[in-house]
C-alpha positions as CSV (number, residue, x, y, z in Angstrom):
1,M,12.2,-36.3,-63.9
2,W,8.8,-36.0,-62.2
3,A,9.6,-38.3,-59.1
4,H,12.3,-35.8,-58.8
5,R,10.3,-33.0,-58.6
6,G,8.3,-34.2,-56.0
7,A,10.5,-35.1,-53.2
8,I,11.2,-31.7,-54.5
9,A,8.0,-30.7,-53.5
10,A,7.0,-32.4,-50.6
11,A,10.4,-30.9,-49.2
12,L,9.3,-27.6,-49.6
13,A,5.9,-28.4,-48.3
14,A,7.7,-29.6,-45.1
15,I,9.6,-26.5,-44.7
16,I,6.9,-24.7,-44.9
17,V,4.9,-26.3,-42.6
18,C,7.8,-26.3,-40.1
19,L,8.1,-22.5,-40.3
20,G,4.3,-21.5,-39.8
21,A,4.7,-23.9,-36.8
22,F,7.9,-22.3,-35.7
23,G,6.3,-18.8,-36.5
24,L,3.3,-20.2,-35.0
25,R,4.9,-20.9,-31.5
26,R,6.8,-17.7,-31.6
27,Y,3.5,-15.7,-32.2
28,L,2.1,-17.4,-29.1
29,A,5.1,-16.8,-26.9
30,T,5.8,-13.2,-27.6
31,P,4.7,-10.6,-25.3
32,N,2.3,-8.2,-26.5
33,P,4.2,-4.9,-26.7
34,G,1.7,-3.6,-23.4
35,A,2.9,-1.3,-20.6
36,G,2.0,-3.7,-18.1
37,R,-1.1,-1.9,-17.3
38,T,-5.0,-3.8,-16.2
39,L,-7.3,-3.9,-18.4
40,R,-10.6,-4.5,-17.2
41,L,-12.4,-5.8,-20.3
42,T,-16.3,-7.2,-20.1
43,L,-17.3,-10.5,-22.5
44,A,-21.3,-10.3,-23.5
45,P,-22.6,-13.8,-22.6
46,D,-23.1,-14.8,-26.4
47,A,-19.7,-13.2,-27.6
48,T,-18.5,-15.5,-29.8
49,A,-14.8,-16.2,-31.0
50,R,-15.1,-13.1,-33.2
51,G,-16.3,-10.9,-30.3
52,I,-14.4,-11.6,-28.5
53,T,-11.4,-11.4,-30.7
54,R,-12.8,-7.7,-31.4
55,T,-13.0,-6.6,-27.7
56,L,-8.9,-7.6,-27.0
57,W,-8.1,-5.7,-29.8
58,D,-10.1,-3.0,-28.9
59,A,-8.2,-2.8,-25.6
60,H,-5.1,-3.5,-27.5
61,A,-4.0,-6.3,-25.6
62,I,-3.3,-8.9,-28.4
63,T,-2.0,-8.2,-31.9
64,R,-2.9,-10.4,-35.5
65,P,-6.5,-10.8,-34.0
66,W,-7.4,-13.1,-37.5
67,L,-4.3,-15.4,-36.1
68,F,-6.0,-15.3,-32.9
69,E,-9.4,-15.5,-33.8
70,A,-8.8,-18.6,-36.1
71,L,-6.6,-19.9,-32.7
72,L,-9.2,-19.6,-30.5
73,W,-11.8,-21.2,-32.5
74,V,-10.0,-24.2,-32.8
75,S,-9.3,-24.4,-29.3
76,D,-12.7,-24.1,-28.8
77,G,-11.9,-20.9,-26.5
78,D,-14.2,-18.8,-27.2
79,R,-17.2,-20.9,-25.7
80,R,-15.0,-21.6,-22.4
81,A,-14.4,-18.3,-21.4
82,A,-15.0,-16.5,-18.5
83,R,-18.3,-14.0,-19.0
84,G,-19.1,-10.5,-17.7
85,V,-15.7,-8.1,-16.1
86,I,-12.1,-9.9,-16.5
87,A,-8.8,-8.8,-16.6
88,L,-6.4,-8.9,-17.9
89,R,-2.8,-7.6,-18.3
90,D,-1.6,-5.6,-21.5
91,D,1.8,-7.5,-21.9
92,L,0.6,-10.8,-21.7
93,S,1.8,-13.1,-25.1
94,P,-1.6,-14.4,-27.0
95,W,-0.5,-17.8,-25.1
96,A,-1.1,-16.3,-22.3
97,V,-4.6,-14.7,-23.0
98,L,-5.7,-17.7,-24.4
99,R,-5.4,-20.0,-21.3
100,A,-6.8,-17.3,-19.1
101,L,-9.9,-17.4,-21.4
102,R,-10.0,-20.9,-21.2
103,S,-9.4,-21.5,-17.9
104,G,-13.0,-20.1,-17.8
105,R,-11.8,-18.0,-14.5
106,R,-11.9,-14.4,-14.3
107,G,-8.3,-12.6,-14.7
108,L,-6.4,-11.7,-11.6
109,I,-4.9,-7.6,-11.4
110,R,-2.2,-8.0,-9.6
111,V,-1.8,-4.6,-6.9
112,T,1.1,-3.8,-5.3
113,L,0.3,-1.4,-1.9
114,P,3.8,0.2,-1.1
115,E,4.7,0.4,2.6
116,G,3.5,3.9,4.1
117,F,0.3,3.7,2.2
118,T,-2.9,4.8,4.2
119,R,-6.3,3.0,4.1
120,F,-7.0,6.4,1.4
121,D,-3.6,5.4,-0.7
122,I,-5.3,1.7,-0.9
123,A,-9.2,2.8,-1.7
124,R,-7.5,4.7,-4.3
125,R,-5.4,2.3,-6.2
126,L,-7.8,-0.5,-6.0
127,E,-9.7,1.7,-7.5
128,A,-8.2,2.7,-9.8
129,N,-7.4,-1.4,-10.7
130,G,-11.1,-2.2,-11.1
131,V,-10.7,-4.5,-7.7
132,C,-13.5,-2.8,-6.3
133,A,-15.1,1.0,-5.4
134,A,-13.1,3.3,-3.1
135,E,-15.8,4.3,-0.8
136,A,-16.7,0.9,-1.0
137,F,-13.4,0.6,0.8
138,L,-13.0,2.8,3.5
139,R,-17.0,1.7,4.2
140,A,-15.5,-1.5,5.5
141,T,-12.5,-0.1,7.0
142,E,-14.5,2.0,9.3
143,S,-17.1,-0.8,9.6
144,Q,-17.9,-1.4,13.8
145,A,-18.6,-5.2,13.6
146,L,-14.9,-5.8,11.6
147,L,-13.2,-3.1,14.4
148,R,-15.1,-5.9,16.8
149,R,-13.9,-8.5,15.0
150,Y,-10.2,-8.0,14.9
151,G,-10.3,-6.7,18.5
152,V,-9.1,-2.1,17.3
153,I,-10.1,-0.1,19.8
154,P,-13.0,1.5,18.7
155,D,-11.6,5.1,19.3
156,S,-9.8,4.4,16.6
157,G,-12.6,4.5,13.9
158,S,-10.3,2.4,11.0
159,L,-8.6,-0.4,10.6
160,E,-5.7,2.3,10.0
161,G,-2.1,0.0,10.6
162,Y,-3.2,-3.4,10.0
163,L,-4.1,-3.1,6.2
164,Y,-0.9,-5.0,5.6
165,P,1.6,-3.5,2.6
166,D,2.6,-6.1,-0.3
167,T,1.7,-7.3,-3.4
168,Y,-1.7,-8.8,-4.0
169,D,-2.9,-10.7,-7.0
170,L,-6.7,-9.7,-6.7
171,A,-10.1,-10.7,-8.3
172,P,-12.2,-7.6,-10.4
173,E,-14.8,-6.2,-8.1
174,S,-14.0,-8.5,-4.9
175,D,-15.9,-7.7,-1.9
176,P,-14.2,-5.3,0.0
177,E,-14.3,-7.2,3.6
178,A,-12.3,-9.8,2.0
179,L,-9.9,-7.9,1.0
180,I,-9.4,-6.6,4.6
181,E,-9.4,-9.9,5.8
182,R,-6.5,-11.0,3.4
183,M,-4.6,-7.6,4.1
184,V,-5.1,-8.6,7.9
185,S,-4.3,-12.2,8.1
186,Q,-0.8,-11.0,6.2
187,F,-0.4,-8.3,9.1
188,E,-0.7,-11.2,11.7
189,R,1.4,-13.4,10.0
190,R,3.8,-10.9,10.2
191,V,3.2,-9.8,13.7
192,D,3.3,-13.2,14.7
193,A,7.0,-13.9,13.1
194,L,8.1,-11.0,15.0
195,S,7.1,-11.6,18.1
196,R,8.3,-15.1,18.3
197,R,11.7,-13.3,17.2
198,H,11.5,-10.6,19.9
199,P,9.9,-12.3,22.7
200,D,9.7,-9.2,25.0
201,A,9.0,-6.6,22.8
202,L,4.8,-7.5,23.8
203,P,5.7,-7.7,27.5
204,R,7.6,-4.5,27.3
205,A,4.8,-3.0,24.9
206,S,1.9,-4.1,27.8
207,E,3.1,-1.5,30.5
208,R,2.3,1.1,28.3
209,V,-1.2,0.1,27.2
210,P,-3.7,3.0,28.1
211,A,-6.1,2.7,30.4
212,A,-8.5,3.8,28.6
213,W,-7.8,1.1,25.9
214,R,-8.3,-1.6,27.8
215,S,-11.5,-0.2,29.6
216,A,-12.9,0.3,26.2
217,M,-11.7,-3.8,24.7
218,P,-12.5,-5.9,27.6
219,A,-12.5,-8.8,25.2
220,A,-9.6,-10.4,23.7
221,G,-9.7,-9.7,20.2
222,R,-7.7,-10.9,17.2
223,I,-4.8,-8.1,17.3
224,S,-3.6,-8.1,20.9
225,L,-3.2,-4.3,22.9
226,E,-0.4,-4.9,22.9
227,V,0.4,-5.0,19.1
228,Q,-2.4,-2.4,18.9
229,L,-0.1,-0.2,20.7
230,V,3.6,-1.4,18.7
231,T,1.9,-0.5,15.8
232,H,1.0,2.5,16.4
233,L,4.2,3.0,17.0
234,A,5.5,1.3,13.4
235,A,3.3,3.3,11.4
236,L,4.8,6.6,12.7
237,V,8.6,5.3,12.3
238,E,7.1,4.4,8.2
239,R,6.2,8.0,8.2
240,E,9.5,9.7,9.8
241,T,12.1,7.9,8.7
242,A,13.7,9.2,5.3
243,H,16.7,6.5,5.7
244,P,15.8,2.9,6.3
245,D,19.2,2.7,8.6
246,D,17.6,5.1,11.0
247,R,14.6,3.3,12.2
248,Q,15.6,1.2,15.3
249,Q,16.9,5.1,16.4
250,V,13.6,6.6,15.7
251,A,11.8,4.3,17.2
252,A,13.7,4.6,20.4
253,V,12.3,8.4,20.5
254,F,9.3,7.4,20.5
255,W,9.3,4.7,22.8
256,N,11.6,7.3,24.9
257,R,9.3,9.4,24.8
258,L,6.3,7.3,26.3
259,T,8.2,5.8,28.8
260,D,11.1,8.3,30.3
261,P,10.2,10.4,33.0
262,R,12.0,13.0,32.2
263,F,10.2,14.1,28.9
264,V,6.8,15.6,30.1
265,P,4.2,16.8,28.8
266,R,4.7,13.2,26.5
267,L,3.8,14.9,23.2
268,L,5.3,13.2,20.5
269,Q,5.3,15.8,18.4
270,S,4.4,14.2,14.8
271,D,4.0,16.2,11.4
272,P,2.7,13.8,9.7
273,T,-0.3,12.8,12.6
274,L,-1.3,16.5,12.2
275,R,-1.4,15.8,8.3
276,Y,-3.2,11.8,9.1
277,G,-6.0,14.1,11.0
278,C,-6.6,16.7,8.4
279,L,-7.2,13.5,6.2
280,V,-10.0,11.8,8.6
281,R,-11.4,15.3,9.1
282,Q,-11.8,15.8,5.9
283,R,-13.4,12.1,5.1
284,R,-15.7,13.1,8.4
285,G,-17.4,16.2,6.3
286,E,-16.1,18.1,9.1
287,D,-14.7,21.9,8.7
288,L,-11.1,21.6,7.0
289,G,-9.8,24.6,9.5
290,P,-6.5,25.4,9.5
291,C,-6.2,21.9,7.8
292,A,-7.0,23.9,4.4
293,D,-5.2,26.4,2.2
294,P,-6.6,29.3,1.0
295,S,-7.7,27.0,-2.4
296,G,-9.5,24.9,-0.1
297,A,-6.7,22.0,-0.6
298,L,-5.5,20.4,2.5
299,R,-2.0,21.8,2.9
300,R,0.6,19.5,2.2
301,V,3.1,21.5,5.0
302,P,2.3,21.6,8.0
303,N,2.0,25.5,10.2
304,A,1.7,27.3,12.9
305,A,-2.4,27.3,13.0
306,M,-2.1,23.5,12.4
307,L,0.6,22.7,14.8
308,G,-2.2,24.4,17.4
309,D,-5.0,23.5,16.8
310,A,-7.1,21.1,19.1
311,R,-10.0,20.1,16.9
312,N,-7.6,18.0,15.5
313,A,-7.7,14.4,17.1
314,W,-4.1,13.3,15.8
315,N,-2.5,16.6,16.5
316,T,0.6,15.4,18.5
317,Y,1.4,18.6,19.7
318,R,-1.2,19.9,21.7
319,H,-3.0,15.5,22.6
320,E,0.0,13.9,24.7
321,L,0.9,9.9,24.0
322,L,-0.9,8.3,21.2
323,P,-2.8,9.4,18.0
324,P,-6.4,7.8,18.0
325,S,-5.3,5.1,15.5
326,P,-2.0,4.5,13.6
327,I,-1.6,7.0,10.6
328,A,-0.8,4.7,7.9
329,N,0.0,1.3,7.3
330,P,3.7,0.1,8.3
331,G,5.8,-2.6,6.3
332,L,7.6,-4.8,7.9
333,A,11.0,-3.0,8.2
334,S,8.9,-0.4,10.8
335,L,7.2,-3.4,12.3
336,E,10.8,-4.9,13.3
337,A,12.0,-1.4,14.3
338,A,9.3,-0.9,16.5
339,F,9.5,-4.6,18.2
340,S,13.1,-4.0,18.8
341,P,14.6,-0.3,19.2
342,S,18.4,0.7,19.7
343,S,19.3,1.3,23.1
344,S,19.4,4.8,22.8
345,S,17.8,7.3,25.2
346,D,17.6,9.8,23.0
347,L,14.4,11.9,22.8
348,Y,14.9,14.4,19.6
349,F,15.5,14.0,16.0
350,V,15.6,16.1,13.3
351,A,16.5,16.0,9.3
352,G,19.4,17.0,7.8
353,R,20.9,17.4,4.7
354,D,21.6,14.1,3.5
355,R,17.7,12.5,4.4
356,R,19.4,11.3,7.6
357,S,18.6,11.8,11.1
358,I,20.2,13.9,13.7
359,F,19.6,12.6,17.2
360,A,19.9,14.7,20.4
361,R,19.2,13.2,24.3
362,T,18.0,16.7,25.3
363,L,16.1,20.0,24.3
364,E,19.1,22.2,24.3
365,E,21.0,19.5,22.0
366,H,18.1,18.9,20.0
367,R,17.9,23.0,19.1
368,Q,21.5,22.8,17.9
369,N,21.5,21.1,15.6
370,V,18.3,22.5,14.1
371,T,20.6,25.3,13.7
372,V,23.1,23.8,11.9
373,I,20.8,22.6,9.9
374,R,19.3,25.3,8.7
375,A,22.4,27.1,8.0
376,Q,23.6,24.3,6.0
377,A,20.6,25.2,4.1
378,A,21.1,28.6,3.8
379,R,24.5,28.0,2.9
380,D,23.8,25.8,0.0
381,A,20.9,27.8,-1.0
382,G,23.5,30.5,-1.6
383,P,22.3,34.5,-1.9
384,A,20.4,34.4,-5.1
385,D,18.2,31.3,-3.0
386,A,18.1,32.9,0.3
387,V,14.8,34.0,2.3
388,P,15.0,36.9,4.0
């Protein structure tokens, strides 16, 4: 009888061990119920297993701290953990947290920079994610030494346009120049691939490079003047196109405005260039003039005073040809559209109700399109919402 009871006890003990192992394995593999946010944590040089666990628990990075502390101690993770500022997402499994701590490396922060972001947008996002200070990044984008390194025309004032929008895994407290190098290198790889796919694009662009650009940059840089011209146009396409299927035709409109002898004066007349010029003036601490609304904030919608403001160097309603710099950082689709525009001879476009652009070859056709769209908008608004 006693032997029988011993066998039962041994079997129960084995079952408990198996259940414990199963529960432990499940705990290690279960993601923390976070929202995918990046957490910036500071681990003291003398932090013990309990101190590290407390920091993670207070940041809501782990559950069951008593179990995590035991695992950290058993695995020697407390001694091998990185010290100082580390970055972890709040939705990692305990096993992923342990692995990140045991690696002895600082955690990486995944940051997505959408197409069409300006350098101001990028700076804010990098700071919000703990990658680097926004001001430090903006200063680096304006560094004359970096502009010379990449061969960007000095009048541009920054590396706007060449900070390729993508998803990056970045270390906390990164060096801004290293970040810029990574973004520009990604831009160069994409442009090299487009150049091979569209071999006629850059020779065509060479014919339109302003003489002032060539005199300002007598030595060849990493980013050719032809690529800079195409990037200017790609940024306009990025910010002007509401529907992706319109990109190539919008690119054709801007190319035609630069090249068609009928289009005089050569005013690109792009609202987003106005707004970008206002951002630059704000950055430089200049008088905002008509860029500011009555509260002192930047206007979101251009008014007549903004359209007539010749002090805004990016005002393509007053200044012919391209603005001093790209007005955003274009994505691959907009770059490809600028490399390979449609064969359209259109010179005008306006956004319709369905976000699709309506194109025209002549100013008269364009005005008719605008009249039709305004009439449609008035009908859609109805009598109660109509503006007298």
